[in-house]
N, C-alpha and C positions, 0 to 999 in steps of 0.2 A: 504493500500500500504506500501511497505517496504522503507527503506532509499535509496536504489539504484534507485528505481522507482521514488522517489521524486527528486533525483539528476537529473535523465534523463529529467523529466518534467521541472525542473528549467533551465537546459542547453538548452533545446529546446526552451524555452520561450525567453531566452536571445538571442539565435541565430536568432529566428524569429522576435524579436523586438516588439511583442505584444501578448496578451493572445489569441486574435482571430486567428492570424497566427499560433501560437503554437497549438491551438486546431485543426485547419485544418490539420496541419502536423501530429499530433498524433492520430487524430480520436476521441478526447474527446470534451465535450462541453466547451465553454469559462468559464462558471461558475465553472466547475469542476477544470479546470486548476488554476483559481484564488484561490479556496479553498485550493488546495494542496500547493500552494506557501505560503499562509497565515499560514497553519499548519506547513510547514517547518520552516518559520521564527519564529513561536511560539516555536517550539521545540529547535531551535538553540539559541533563545533569542536575535536576532538581525535583523535589517532591511536589506534585500537583494535588494529589488527593490523600486523605487520611482514611484508611480502611479499618473499621472495627467490626465486630460481629453484629453490632446493632444498627450501625448507620454508616453512611459515606459522607464525609465533609470535605470542603475545599480549603486548601491552604491559602495563605495570603498571596503567595506566588501564583498558585493555581487560579485564584480569582482574577489577578491581573492578566494572566495568560488567557483566561476565558473571555474577558472583555475584548482583548485585542483580536483573538481568534474569531469571535462572533462578528466583529466588524469586517474582518477579512472575508469570511464566508458570505456575508451580505454583499460585499463589493463584488465578489466573484459571481454570485447569482445575478446581480444587477448588470454586470458586464456581459454575461451570456445573454441576458434578456435583451440588451440593447442591440445586439447583432442579429437577433431574430427578426423576421419580417414584421411589418407594422400590424398585420392582422392576426398575429399569433395570440393565443390566450395565455394568461399567466400560469406559471408552473411553480413547483416547489411546495413549501408548507407555509401557511399563514397562521400565526398564533395570535388569538384574540382574547381579551378579557372584557367582560361585560357584566353589568348588574343582573342579579338573579331574575327579578320580575320582568324587566324589559327583555331579557334574553329568552325566557320561557314563553312569554306572551307574544312577542313580535319578532325578535331576531332569529329564533330557531326556524320558523316557517320561511322567513326570507332567505336564510342561508341555504336552505334546501333548493330553492329556485336558483340561487346564484351558482351553486355547485353544478347544477345541470348545465349551466351556460359555460362553465369553466372546468371541463372534465380532467384537465391535467393538474389541477390545484388541489392540495390537501388543506383542510382547515382543522385546527385544534382550538375549540371554543371552551374557555374556562369561565364559568359563571360564579361570581363572588361579589358580595356587597362591600368587601374591604377595599381600601385604596391601595392598589397594587403598584409596585415599582416596575414600570414598564421596561426600562433598560436593564435594571439589575436582575429581573426575573425572566428576561429573554422574550418578552412579548413584542410582536410587530405593531400591534395597535390595541387601543382600549376604547371602549365606549364610556364616556363620562357624562353625567347628568347634573346640571346645576352650575354653580359658580366655579370657574376654573382658576386655580392658583397660578401665580406667575411661575413659569418654568421655561426650560429650553425646548419643550415639546411643541410640535406643530399641531394646531387644532383646526379642524374643519367642521363648520356648522352643518348639522344634519337636519334638525327639525326642532320646532318649539314644543313645549308641553306645559299645560297649566296645572297649578295646584288647586284641587277641588275640595271644598268642604261639603260633605253630604251625609245623608242618613236614609234609612228605609222609610217608606210611607207609614209602616206600622209604628216605628219608633216615634216619628213626628206626631202621629195621631194621639199616641199615649202621653208623650212628654211635652208636646208643644214645640214650636219652631223658634229658635233663637233669632232675634232681630239684630243683635250686635255681637261682636266677638266676646265682649265682657260677659254676655249671658251664658257663655259656655261653662262658667264656674258652677252653674246649677244643673249641668248635664253630665251624663256618662260619656266620656271620650275614650276612643280606642287608640292606644298609643303604639307608635311605630318606631322601634329603635331600642337601644340599650340604656339610654340615659335615665338616671333616677328621677330627675325633674325634667319635664317636657314643656317647651314653649312653642306655640304655634304662631307663625308670623303672618300677619295680614297687612293690608295697605289701607290707610285712612288719609284722605286728602294728599295723596302722593308720598306719604311718609310711612315707614315701617311701623306696625303696631304689634307688639309682642304680648301674648296672653298665655299665662300659665294654665295648663289643663291637667286633669287627672282622670283616672278610670281604673276599673278592675282588670281590664284586659290589656296585655302588652305583647307584641310580637316583633320579631326581627325580620319579618317578611311581609311586604305590602299586600300580597295576594291573600294572606291569612287575615290581615286587618280588614281588607275589603269584604271577605266572606263573613266576618263577624258583623260588619255593618249591615250587610244584606240580610243576615239572620235577625236583625233588630236589636243588637246588643248596645248600640250607641252611635255616636257621631265620629266620623273619621275625616282626616285631611290627608289626601294622597294625590299623586300625579295622575293626570287624565289618562295616561297610557295604561294605568292599572284599573281604574274604575270606569273607563269609557264605555265598555259593553254593558255594565250594570246600569249606567245612566241612560243608554239608548233603549234598554228594555224596561226602564222605569222601576227596576228593583231598588235603585237608589235615586234620591232627589237632591239637587244642589240646594245649598242654603248659604247665606251670607255672601251672595254674589257681589254686592256693592263693595265688599271689603277684600275682594280677591287680590292676592299678591301678584307682582309682575310675573310673566311666564318664565318657566325654566328653559334652558337651552340644552339640547342633546348634541354632543360633539363626538367626532372621531378624533382621537389624539394619537400621535405616533412620533418616534424619535426623528431628529433631523436626518440621521444617516439612512432612514428608510423612505425619505420622500421621493427618491428616484425609483423605488420599487414598483414595478408594474402591478403586482398583486395588491399592494396597498392602495395605489391610485384607482384601480378598477373597482375594488371593493368599496372604497369610500364614495366613488361615483354612484355605485349601485345603491348604497345606503341613502344617499341624498335623493336619488331619483325615486326610491321606494317610499321613504318616509317624509321627504321634504314638504309634500302637500297632504300628508296624512291627517285625518281628523281623529286624533287620539281622544 
């Protein structure tokens, strides 16, 4: 094997977290992967990985080598793509991170259509509501919803989404309809997230209005909170891409519309060194065309 192939094996092993997982991903045996990493370390004259019976960890030297190797592999893939004819479809693997609810409700079905259009492209989709380190964890792209922190990442706007306050008709009939955000203190609110104290943010005369809310039900998943609201357990504040279908079927009704906060923005973000990637460009174009005019 050549140096580039050894780099690819090492990068895949670090990404996978074990020789076994890397072997499954690459189609080699675990023993072959281990031998190639050992040969790479011998050639470089330094330890890249620390092997124990319980886990595989990366040395400081190994982490630095990983980051450089990842960039080299990306550059090679981009160079090969550039010399392909203009009508070729993207190839290789596209690793994407996305929030759980948006991924299951909207991204999953869309990716299926996209992959039918790009038969030479592999996609690895990781759904998680945690804030992933795109570069450090080896992702090509992440879907981010809401305010973007300043960073060196490139962000491409995909679609807007509105935060909606809503409840079931049965709940509103029994408990009444709040007319101001302050009225929520007298209502059962369905909490989304891990924080002990929860503030919902509204807009009043163009300024943010923060209201502390409480309730008996808390979930770290928006779909569960939406289901609880549909069942009549209380009032919920969630993005329109989660509660949109329930609103259309009138299982949920909007309230406090006059105090709706500014829309959220859905972005595709990716590292600067991936902006020349055909796969990243084609997929971000697809997302924008698919969701840009969506009525969440």
